[in-house]
C-alpha positions as CSV (number, residue, x, y, z in Angstrom):
1,M,164.2,34.3,15.6
2,T,166.5,31.5,14.3
3,D,170.0,32.3,13.1
4,V,170.1,30.6,9.7
5,L,173.9,30.7,9.5
6,A,174.4,29.3,13.0
7,G,171.8,26.6,12.3
8,R,173.6,25.7,9.1
9,Y,170.5,26.3,6.9
10,D,170.8,27.1,3.2
11,A,168.0,29.7,3.3
12,G,165.4,31.2,5.6
13,I,162.1,32.9,5.1
14,R,161.0,35.8,7.4
15,L,158.0,38.1,7.4
16,G,158.7,41.7,7.8
17,E,161.7,43.9,7.1
18,R,164.2,42.8,9.8
19,L,167.3,41.5,8.2
20,E,170.8,40.9,9.5
21,K,173.4,43.1,7.8
22,D,175.2,40.2,6.1
23,M,172.0,38.7,4.6
24,I,170.4,39.2,1.1
25,A,166.6,39.8,0.8
26,L,164.5,38.6,-2.1
27,A,160.7,39.0,-2.2
28,V,158.9,35.6,-2.2
29,R,155.3,36.9,-2.2
30,P,153.4,40.2,-2.7
31,P,153.0,42.5,0.3
32,L,150.5,41.5,2.8
33,R,147.2,43.5,3.2
34,V,146.2,44.4,6.7
35,A,142.7,44.8,8.0
36,V,141.6,46.3,11.3
37,K,138.3,45.1,12.7
38,V,136.5,46.3,15.8
39,S,133.2,45.7,17.4
40,P,130.7,48.6,18.1
41,G,131.0,47.7,21.8
42,C,134.7,48.1,21.8
43,L,134.4,51.5,20.1
44,S,132.1,52.7,22.8
45,D,134.6,51.7,25.5
46,Y,137.8,52.8,23.7
47,P,138.0,55.8,21.3
48,S,139.2,55.1,17.8
49,A,142.9,55.6,17.0
50,P,143.5,58.8,15.0
51,E,146.3,57.1,13.0
52,S,147.5,53.6,12.4
53,A,150.7,54.1,14.5
54,A,148.4,54.6,17.6
55,L,146.9,51.1,17.2
56,T,149.8,49.5,19.1
57,A,148.5,51.3,22.3
58,H,145.0,49.9,21.8
59,R,143.7,46.8,23.6
60,R,143.2,43.8,21.4
61,V,143.4,40.0,21.5
62,A,145.9,39.2,18.7
63,C,147.0,40.0,15.2
64,G,146.5,37.9,12.0
65,D,149.5,35.8,12.7
66,G,148.2,34.8,16.1
67,H,150.9,36.6,18.1
68,A,149.9,39.3,20.6
69,R,151.5,42.7,20.0
70,P,152.6,45.4,22.5
71,G,149.5,46.8,24.2
72,A,147.5,43.6,23.6
73,G,145.1,42.8,26.3
74,V,142.5,40.1,26.8
């Protein structure tokens, strides 16, 4: 993550809720909707997650932004 102050930028845009303590946050878009998709073959090999928080432990290729998340496997 780039430090906007150290980089001498006037402003920065970040997705998510991480914010340095001396920064001010303003919404620039509505909240993102998230969809989880799985193939029938994957469900036969891996049981479904009982709650959304358990999804981080499941095997997957990538999330919508193209970055692999913890537990991601190919």
